[in-house]
N, C-alpha and C positions, 0 to 999 in steps of 0.2 A: 748450107747444111743447120745451121742453129735456127734459121728462120723457119725451115721445115719442121723442126721439131717444137718450135714455138707454136706454129699453126696446128700441128697436131694435138698438142697439149691443150690450145684454146679450144678446138674442136671438141676434145672429150671431155673438157669443163662445161662448154655449153650444153653438150649432149646430156651430162648429168643434171645440170640446172633444169633443163627442158623435162627430163623425166620426172624430177621432183615436183615441178609445178604441175605437169599433166597429173600425177598421183594426187597432189591436194586438189585439183580442179574435179577429179573424180569423187573424192570423199565429199567435197562441197556439194556437188551435184546430187550424191545420194542423200546427204542431209537435207536438202532443200526439197527432194522428192517425198521423203518421210515428213517432213512438215507439211506440204500440200495434202498428203493423205490424211494426217490427222486432223487438218482444218477442215477437210471435206467431211470426215466422220463426225466432228463436233458440229459442222452445220446441219448435217442430217438429223442428229439427236436434238438439236435446237427447233428445228421445223417439226418434229414430232411432238415435242413438249407444247409447242404453240397449238398444234391441232387439238391436243387433249385440253388445254385451258380453254379453247375456243367451243368446245362442247362439253361443258361441265355435267356431271352425273349428280342426281340428287342423293344425298346420304340418308339412310333411314336409320333413326335411332329408337329403339325400344326401351322405355324405362318403367320399371315396376314400382308404382308409387303406392301400392296397397299397405305394404309394410309400414311406409312413413306415415301414411294417413292414420293407420291403426295406433302407432306410438302417439301422434299428436292428439287424436281424440282421447286416449287414455290419460294423457297429461291434462287435458283441458278438464277432463271429469274429476280428476284428483284435485285441481285447482279449485273446482266450484265446491267439491265436499269440505276442503279446507277452510274455504272463505265463508261457507255456510256453517260451520262447526262454531260452538263457542271459544273464544280465545282462551287459551290457558295462562293462567297467572304466571309471572316470572318469579322464581325462588332464588335469591341470591343468597350464596352460602360463603362464610369466610371460614377457612380452615386453615390450622398449622399442621402440616404434614411432617411428621418426624419419620413415618414410615410409608412411603408411597405406594399407590395401588399398582402404577405401571412405571417402567423404564428406572427401576431402583438405581440400576448402575450410573446412569446418566444423572439423576437426582443427587446421589451422594458425591458425584464428581464435581458438580456445580457447587454444592454445599461446602464441601470439604476442600475443594480446591480454589474457588473464587471468594467464597464469603469468608472462610477461615483466614485466607490471607488479607482480606480486606481488615477483619478484626484484629489481627496481629500488627498491620500497620497502624491502625487506629490507636491502638493500645501503645505502641512505640511512640506515637506522635504526642499523645497526651503525656506520657513520662517525660518525653523531652520539654514539653512546654512546661511541665510542673518545675522541672529542674531548673529552666532556664528562669523562671519566676523566682525560684529560691535563691539562685546564684546572684540575680539582679538585686534582690532585696539585701542579701548579704553584703555585697558590694557598696550598696548605697550606706548601711549601716556603718561598715569599715571606713569609708570616706568621711562620714560625719563625724567618727570618733578621731580620726586622723586630723580633721580641721580642729576639733575641740582641743586635741593634744597640742597642735601647733599653736594654737592661740594661748594656752596656758604657759608652753614653753617661752614664747615670745615675752609674755608679760614677767615671767620668772627671769628671763635675761636681763629686761628692761631694768626691773628693780634690783637685780644682783650686781649689774655693773654700773649704774647711774647713781645709787644712793651710797652712803657711807659704810664705814666698816662694822658699825653696830648692827645696822640692818642685814649686813652680809653674815654676821655670825649668828644672828636670830634665825634667818633662812636656812642656814646651815644645820642648825639645832632642829628646826622643823622637818628638813629633808631627812635627817637620820632617825627622828621619831616616827615618821611615816615609813620609812624602810623597816624599821624593829616591828611595827604593827603588822606589816605585810608578811613578815617572816612568821610571826606568831600565827597567823591565819593559815598559813599552808601547813 
């Protein structure tokens, strides 16, 4: 009995598989038929195009060139008149415009925007240059005075510590005398 149920079950499975395969086969056949029809239609259209290409029809183009000829003739006549006329002398003018005739807003934007900025930058650079020169000169003078003072101090120290007591007392008197003169000047 179990073998009979197995056979029945296998028969039903096989029946279902066959039904699925036949359904797929039908859809494949339908798709293939559609493709054949499309290829046949395209072949017909290609053959029609080949027939049209084999028998070309002439194209007629009409152009109205009278207007172009008229413009060219007028241009040639004006060129002849200009070449025959006496050449005009060139007048070169140099003007400083503070109040322009046209585009005043653009003119003042350029003048006060760019030129004014450039003038301020140039003025700042010139002031910076003068300050640098002055500062450099002052440093050089101070350095020279420091070297002079160092030389005087070293010679003072040499005389003061190397010579005897009588020179020390003479140097102390000179030192105090110069100090009193400086107080009187102030």
